[in-house]
C-alpha positions as CSV (number, residue, x, y, z in Angstrom):
1,M,-98.5,178.1,96.2
2,L,-95.4,176.7,96.4
3,R,-92.6,178.1,98.6
4,I,-89.2,176.3,98.8
5,A,-86.2,177.7,100.3
6,I,-82.7,176.8,98.5
7,G,-79.9,177.6,101.0
8,K,-80.0,181.2,102.4
9,D,-80.3,183.3,99.1
10,W,-83.0,181.7,97.1
11,V,-86.4,180.6,97.1
12,I,-88.9,178.7,94.4
13,T,-92.3,179.9,94.1
14,S,-94.8,178.9,91.4
15,D,-98.0,180.0,89.7
16,V,-100.4,177.8,87.8
17,Y,-98.0,178.2,84.8
18,Q,-94.6,178.3,85.7
19,F,-91.7,177.8,88.6
20,I,-90.3,181.0,89.6
21,L,-86.7,181.5,90.8
22,N,-86.6,184.3,93.5
23,R,-83.6,185.7,95.2
24,K,-84.0,186.9,98.6
25,K,-83.7,190.7,99.4
26,T,-83.4,192.7,102.2
27,I,-85.5,195.9,102.5
28,K,-83.2,198.9,102.7
29,T,-85.6,201.9,103.7
30,G,-89.2,202.7,105.0
31,T,-91.3,201.2,107.7
32,K,-90.3,197.6,106.7
33,A,-86.7,198.2,106.6
34,G,-84.7,195.0,107.5
35,G,-87.8,192.8,106.3
36,E,-87.5,190.3,103.3
37,W,-88.7,190.5,99.7
38,L,-88.3,188.2,96.9
39,D,-86.8,189.4,93.8
40,A,-88.0,187.0,90.7
41,V,-84.9,186.4,88.6
42,G,-86.2,183.7,86.1
43,Y,-89.4,181.8,85.1
44,Y,-89.2,178.2,84.2
45,P,-91.7,175.4,82.9
46,T,-89.8,172.7,84.8
47,L,-88.1,172.2,88.0
48,P,-85.2,170.7,86.3
49,Q,-84.7,173.8,84.1
50,L,-85.2,176.0,87.4
51,V,-82.1,174.1,88.9
52,S,-79.8,174.9,85.8
53,G,-81.1,178.4,85.9
54,L,-80.2,178.4,89.8
55,I,-76.9,177.1,89.0
56,H,-76.3,179.5,85.9
57,H,-77.2,182.7,88.2
58,D,-75.0,181.7,91.1
59,I,-72.1,180.7,89.0
60,R,-72.4,183.9,86.6
61,N,-72.2,186.2,90.0
62,S,-69.6,184.2,91.7
63,T,-65.6,184.7,91.9
64,L,-64.7,181.0,90.8
65,T,-61.4,180.9,89.3
66,S,-60.8,177.2,88.4
67,V,-62.7,174.2,87.1
68,A,-62.1,172.5,90.5
69,D,-63.9,175.6,92.0
70,L,-66.9,175.3,89.2
71,A,-67.3,171.7,89.7
72,A,-67.5,172.0,93.6
73,E,-70.0,174.7,93.4
74,I,-72.0,173.0,91.2
75,E,-72.1,169.9,93.7
76,R,-73.0,172.4,96.8
77,I,-75.9,173.9,94.7
78,G,-77.1,170.2,93.8
79,A,-76.8,169.3,97.6
80,L,-78.8,172.1,98.5
81,C,-81.6,171.4,96.0
82,Q,-81.6,167.8,97.1
83,E,-82.0,168.7,100.8
84,A,-84.7,171.2,99.9
85,F,-86.6,169.1,97.6
86,S,-86.2,165.8,100.0
87,F,-88.2,167.5,102.9
88,Q,-90.8,164.6,104.0
89,Y,-94.2,165.9,105.4
90,P,-95.8,163.7,108.1
91,K,-98.3,161.2,106.7
92,E,-101.2,162.9,108.6
93,K,-100.4,166.2,106.9
94,L,-101.1,164.7,103.2
């Protein structure tokens, strides 16, 4: 199963049909308090659609107040995705 962390708040997972955008959350109570769980926020057939969904979710929940702030945030998210997707495995692991 695919698992790609995007920044500190997001994780991409997949199943045989789709890519899943998940927001990292912290367990608040119980024996696993303090642990992490993934809250699925969207299901996408392609990675470009998932990245668009990530931008949408991030911006919709932000406090941006200008077009310049919006452009900077989109650029920041793009850089996080590029960093996460460009990880190179050593050849012997492939």
